[in-house]
N, C-alpha and C positions, 0 to 999 in steps of 0.2 A: 741876531744869531743866535745869542745865548739864549734867550726865552724859547727859540726853535730847538735849542739840543734839549732844555730843560723839558720840554713839553715831550719830545722823543722817549725820553728816559721813565717818563709817567705812561707812557703809552696812548698820548693824545696826539694821533698822528695828523688831525685835522687840524689844529692849531699850530701845530709845528710847520704843517706845509704854506698856510696862511703867513706867519712870521718870516718865513725862509723866502716868499716870493715877494712880500713886502721887502725885506732886506736886500733882495735881488734887485728891484726896481731902484731902489736907494743908490746903491753902488753904483749901478749903471749910469743913472744921472750924474754922479760924480765923477765918472771915467775911472772907474776902478773896476778893471774886467779882472782881475786876479780873485777879487775878494768877491764880487760878481759870481765869475764861476764856483764857487767855496758855497756862496747860497745856493745856485742851481742843485747840487750834490745835496745838501740838507733838504733842498725840494724832495729833488726824487727817492732821497731814502725815507721820507715819511710818507710818501707812496708805497713803496718796496714794504715797508715794515706794515700798512695798511693792508696789501694784498694778502701776505705770508701771514701774520696773526689774525685775520679777521674773516680769513676763508673766501674771501672774493677773488674775482677773476682776475688776471693781470693784464690792465688796461693796454689798448693798442699801442704799439711802439714803444711801451717803456724799456723792453730789453733793450732794442737801438739806441735809445736818448741814453741810457747808462752807458752802453760801450762808447758812443760817442763824447760824452762827456768824461770817460777816461782819457781818450786821446787829448783832449783838450786840457785836462789835467795834466798829462804827462808833455805836454808843448810848455807849461807853464811850472814845468820840474818841481810840481806838487803830489811827490812818490807816493807818500801814506793816504792823500786822498785820492791818487789815482786808482792805488788799491782796492779803498774803500769803494767807489765808482765797481770796477771789477766785480768785488764780491757780491755786490748790489745784481748785478746781471747775470751773477752765476747761482743766485739762490733763485730768480726767475727761470730761468733753464732748468732749471732741476725740478721747480713746482710744475712746470709746463711738461716736462717728461722728456726734454733734449738732453741728455746725460752727455752724449758726445761734444756737445756745444759746450758744456759746463764744462769738461774736462779741458779743452782748447782754454777757455777765459780761465780755469785754473791755473795753467800753466804759463801765464800771461802776468799772474800778479808777481808786482817786484818786491824783492827779498825786503825782509822787514828788518829796520835799525833797530839801535838797543831805544831810542825817541818815540819809536811806534805806538800809539795810546793801545790800552791795553784794551779797548771796545774793539779795535780793528783785529787785533789779535783772536782776541774771543771768537769773533766774525768770522774769521777764516778757518778757527775751528769747526764751526756751526757748520760753513758750506761743507767742509770736508764731509763731515758727520751726515749731514742730509743727503749727501750725494751716495755713502755708502748705504743707508738706509734703502734709498730708492733702486739701488745696484744691487740690493738683497743681500748684505752684507753686515747683521746686525752687530755683529762682533768688532766690527772694525769702527761703528759708528759709537760704540762704548770706549774704545781706545781713546778716539779723538775725543770724546768728551771727559774721559779721566785726565787726558794731557790737558784738556784746557782747565779744568778746574785745578788740577795741580799749579798752574802758571798762573792761574789768578790768584792763587793760595800765596804763592811767592810776593807777588804784586801788594797783597792784604798783611803782608806781615811786615813791610816798611811803612806802613802807615801810620801815620801819629791821632791819635784819639779814638775813642769807640765809635764815634759818628761817621768818622771817615771809612772805618772799617766796615762797619754797619752797610753804608752806602755802597760798598765794591760788587756787592751780591746780584745788585742788577746786571752785571756785565755776563755773569752768567748762568744768569736765570733760564735763557732757552737752552742752554745745552742741559742742566741738569732737567728741565720736563722734555729734552727728549730722551734722554736715557730713563726716566722714570716712565717714557710710554715703551721705550723698548722691554722691559722689564715686564710689562704690564701686557702686551702682547702677544706673548710667548704662550704656545697651551697652557702650561702648568707654570704661573709665574712662579719664579721662588720669594719668598717672604723674605729672607733675609739678605737677599740680593738689591730688591726692593727698599729695604730696612738700611743697607749701605749706602745708597742712593741718596736716599731722606735725609741722613744724616753729613752728608758732605755738600748737600745743596741748604742748608738752613742754618740760623744762628751760630754762625761763624764766629760771631764776636765775641759768644760767650765761651769760646775754647780759649782764649789767653788767662795767662795766669795775671791774677794783677800786680802794678806795677805802680805804687802811688807815686807821683811825682808833686813836687811843691809847688803851690799856687805863684806864678809869678809875678811880682808886685802889680804891673799895670792891669793884669786879667783881676786881680782881688781888689783895684781900684774902679774898674769898670763894674765888677759886679755890687759893689756896694753902691755905686752911683745908680746902676738899672734895681737895687732894690728899692733905694729912694724915690726913684721914678714910680715904682711902680705902689708905693703905698700912696704918693702923691694923687695918683689916678685914681686909687679906690677911693679917697677922701671927697673927691669930685665926683664921682659916679653916686656917692650916698648923698650927695647935695642937688641933682640933677643936672649937673652942667657937663659942658663936651670934654672928651677928654685926648679930641683926635692930635692935638700937639704933643701929647705927654706917649700916646701910642704910640706916634711915628720914632721918639727919642727912645724909647723901650724897644724897638724893633731895630735901631741903628745899634744901638747899645749890646745886643745882644748879638748880631751880628760880629762886632767888633770880639766878643769875648770867643764866640765860635771860631774865629779866624784865628785867634791867639792861640786858643785850643789844638788847632790845627798842627801850629806851628809846634809847639811846646810839647804836645801828648807824647807818651811812649808808652808802649805794649811788651809784657812780659813774654816769653815763649809759647808758641801755640801748642796745646796738648792734642795727641793724637786722637782723631774720630774714632769713638765709640763704635764696636763693632757689637752683633748680636748677642755675642756668645759674651763677652764682658759684661753686656746690660743683664742676661738672664740669670748669669751668675751672682749678682747682686742683688737682683730681685726678692729672693728668698720666695715668701708666701703671697706677694705680690703680681700685679701683670700690668705691663707698658702696653700702652693703645697710642700708636703713632698714626695722626690723620693728615692725608694730603689730598691734593685736588690733581685729575689729570684729566684733559678734554669732557670738562663738565663734569666728571663723575668723583665722588666721595669713595676714597678708598680708606681702609685702616691697616694696619701691620699692627696684630697681638703679638708680644713677648713675654711669655711665660721662661716662667725655670724647664719645664718639661719640652715645651716646642713653641713654633712659632707659625701664624694665620695670617691669611691675608681675606680681608671681606671687603666687598664692596657695599656701599653704604648709599647708592640712590645718587639722588642731585646735589652737588654741592651747592649751586645756586639755593636750592628750596631750605636746604640745612641754614646758609646763612640768614635768609630772611627770615627764619623761624627765631635766629640767635637774636636778631636786631630785633623785630617783637619783642621779645622776652626781654632784652636788654630795656628796651623803653619802657614797659610794664613795670618792671622792678626799679627804674630810675622814679617814675613817677609815684610810686609808692614811698618815697623817700621822707618828705616831710612828716614830721613829727606832729601834725595838729592838722591831717587830713580829717575830716568827716567820717565817719564809720561808713554810710550809706559807700562813700569812692571808695572807700576803703575797699568794701566789700566784693564792688563792682571791678575794679583792676586787678584784685586778687584773682577772681574768677578769669579773667584773662589771662592773667600770667601761668593759671594753672593749666589752661585748656592748651596754650603755648607751650608749654614746659611738656606737657604730655603728648603732642608731637613731633618735638626736636626729642626727646627721649625715645619716642618709637622710632624714628628714622636711625638716630645714631648710635643710643645706648642698649637696647632690646637686642639686636642682629649678635651683641659683643657677647651677651652673658653666656651661652653655649660655652664658650671657649673659656672666660674670665670666673664666670660660676661667682661664688660672695669673695672673690679676693678684693683685696686695695687698690686701687688703681694711681698709675702715674700716666697723665694724658700730657701729649705732645701737639696741641690744636696747629691749626693753620689758617692764614686768612683772618675772615669775620669770625671764628668759631673763638678765636682768643676773648671775644668781650663775653663767654658764655658763664654765669655765674653756677659751676655744675655739683654744687651741693642742693640746688633747687629744682633737677631732675629727679621725677620719681623713683625709679632705678638706683639712683647713689644718693637717696633720702638716708642721710646717716651713715653713708658708708665714706671712709678716708679717701679722700683724692687729692693729689698733687699734680699741681699744673708746672708743666717744665718746658720752656723755650726749644729745648732738644733735649734727645736721650744723654748724649756726649754731655752735656750742661747738667742732668740731671746725676748720671754716674761721679761728677768730677764733685755737687755738693753733697752727694749720698756717701762717698768715702771720705769726705773733711773730717780732721779729726777732731776732738774735744776742744774747746777754749773757754776755759772757766775766767771770769771778769764779773764786773760788777753788773749789778741791773739799773736800769735808767727809767727812769717815770718822767716823761715832760708834756705839755701842755699849752696848747698855744692860743691865742685870745680870739674872743670871741664864740664862745662853745656857748651852748643853752644847755639849759637842763641838768640833769645827771650826766656826768662824765665817768669815762672808765676808768682814769688814773686817780679817782676821788679815794675815800676814805675805803672801800673794798679790796682796792688794789695796795694799799698801803697795808693794809691786815695782811694782804697774802704774800708783800716782801718788804718785811717791814725793815731789812737793811738798803731798801734801795735808794739811789739818788734822785734826788725830787727836781724837778726846774718846771716853774710853774709862773704864771702872768709875768712880770718882765723880766724873771732870770731865764725864760725862755727865747735867748737869742739865738743868732745862727751860730756865732763863735763858742759859746756856751754849748749849745745840742751836738755840735760838731766834734769839741773837745770831748765830751761824755761820751759819744759814740764811740770813740778811739778808744778800743780797749774793750769794749762792753760783752757782754755775754747776751744777754737779752736787753733790748730798747722797745718800749713800747711808746710810740708818738702819737699822743691824739691831739688833733688840729685839721683844721679846713684844710683841704689840698683841691687841686685842682691839674687836671690832664691838658696837656699841651699839644695836641695833633699837629701843629705846623711847625714843632721844634720839640722833639719828645724831650732831649736833655733839658728842655727850661719848663717842663713840669717841676711843680714848685707844692711845697708846703710851708703854711704859711705860719709865722713865727711871731715875737714881740716885736723886732725889730725890721720883720718885713722876709719876703719869700727864701726859705732854704731852696736851691735849685738842685735838680737830679744830677746835672755835670759833677756840683760841687762832694757829690756821694764817694766818687771814686777815688780819691785821694786819700783816704784814710788809711793809716799805716797798718792798725789792725780793725779792721772790721768786727762789727758784732755778728754773732754767730745765729742769731735771729732778731728780725727788727718784725715788729706790727705796726701796720701804718692805721691808725685807729680814724681815717679820714676818707673823703668823698673819692671815687675813682681811680686811685692809683695804682691798683691793680692792672688801669688800659694800659696798652701799646700802640704805638702809630707803628703800622705795617708798612715798612718800608718798599720801595722797588724789590723784587727779587725776596719777599715773603721775609723779611727781617724785622721782628718786631724790639720795638725800644720803647721803654718808659720809665717813669719813676722806679717800679718796683725791678725792673731790667737791669737799670742803672743799681742798684743795690747787688743784684744776682753778680754783675760782670765785675762788681768790686771786689768780690769775693764772701758775701754774707751767703750762708747757707741755707736759710729760711727766711721768707718775706710773708706774712699774713696780710691781705690788703683786701679791699674791696673794690671788686667790677663794676661797680656804676656808684650815683649815688647814694648815701646812707645817712637816714636821720640822727641826731646827738642821742636821744634815748634809745634806739636799738642798736646803737654800737657800743654805748656803755653797757647796758644789759648783756649784749654778745660777749663783749669783750672780758667782763666781770668773768661770765662761766667760761668761758675758755682760758683765762688764766688761772682760776683755782682748779682746773684739770692740770693743767701744764705743771703748776707748784707741785701737783699731787703723782707726777712721774710719767703723764700721759704724752704720747708723742703729739706734735703738734698737728698731722692732719686728722689723728684722731679726734683731739680736744677741738677741732675746729668743726667735724664732720658733726658731734655732739650737738655744738654749741648753735649750730644753722639751722640743724634738725626741727630746731624748738619754733623758729618763722622764718620757715625758706625763701620766702620772697619781700623779707624788710632787713634781712641778714647775709648780703649779697656778698659775703667775703669769702675767700679762696686761699688754698695755701700754695706758694709757688717754690720750686726750686727742689729743696727735698723737705720729705715729711718724718 
């Protein structure tokens, strides 16, 4: 049943139905009619979700099955489950155009209790909104969407830990998509209204004021154990031996750490969602481009100080496919020792793909943005784009932000004077960026390298720093983004540990592989190593969107830091550094520039 529920949240209705039917069989054999009926409900929900989300026809008899199931659940005094079965039937009736029958069923939905799951509450709002749309009352649909997202926000405010906050977005995903569709279907879509809905439905985890909480002793103990196990596994891999038993131990430890984090995590106050007017006032000569997908199309809201515009940019799937291809090419170029013929071939492929992506996504914007510097708020698979490699953006300052609200918060953050930290992890080859050139650039910096760059020392040095440059191997963990890691002398520094800094640095440079990457959670919530830094209060993060070679990272970062030390803003300094070798310097500037 748990696997079926997880599959539903991930949008895999086929697997969800399979597991729910297996659960129904098992419960029936055991004579547990109560849970067998709940399993039937999960199987029906999987069918309904498939019909609604994938545009398939409503299977014969499914409405009647859902209504009969609601009666069985009422007899078992399972009020919340009865309501869910009725809501599923209502969605199907609306889809079939039987609006009168849908209203009759809506009147039968039991009153929700204080303990009713937020998932059910959002589904009720969605049913009312879909009924309003089919009844020709889009304004009422938007009122339901607004009320539902407000209710979800109140639930989110009570969550502990940024991963749980990030996970709540899935429950409001369909309401948000419905609202966006209604705005786009107007004869003249209002770009500011679209902007407002996008900000209400994305990157909500970045709205909360950082509230550092001391790590409980049991969590610190588990984290240290996880570090040791990972180091032991890495040593075994180097000898070609199996690490299966250590991998299982790592998974169990990370699960325990996450569970403790949910229980002990605490959030600060939620900042208000930024509106287009506030963003326009802060942009100055820059432009903000907020990307979104709706009904398979890619759309952009462009905000400048003078006006807001909405543009349609073609197929979202086509843009994501180009982004994947570009990411793969740039990733393949990372090794420093590639033979020149391979470099030439792969660079040519990357240039062709970058040109196509540029033609679809960037060129149509130029009439509006002109020569302005950009703030880009991506969506879905476009988070992985190394924007500085696109022809029209070569040498142009580009900042990538999870939302306009997150960008505005970072942009308005005041100065934070402090030390400069240069830290180097183990195993780097060739020239490394925190070597002699950076020591000359920052003669008074605190330097941690070799055995001194331990997790404890680096965390202590990060607290209160103004600028931190961390040159180390890193890895993005797609299955649990908060366990993305930076390899230090005594093991990995995990992303979740960075959220506990009392005074986070103003700027962090991650001269490591792929730590600008994000895991896109259901609900289009992005979370990763750089994201954990931004959520913890870091204003600017410079990191790579793909793998990057040690030599390429070193030369890019030396160039970057010399410009920073001379007073150039981060986004401009990075644009100039990346432009010299755009496909082997896949760094992006996140947060604010």
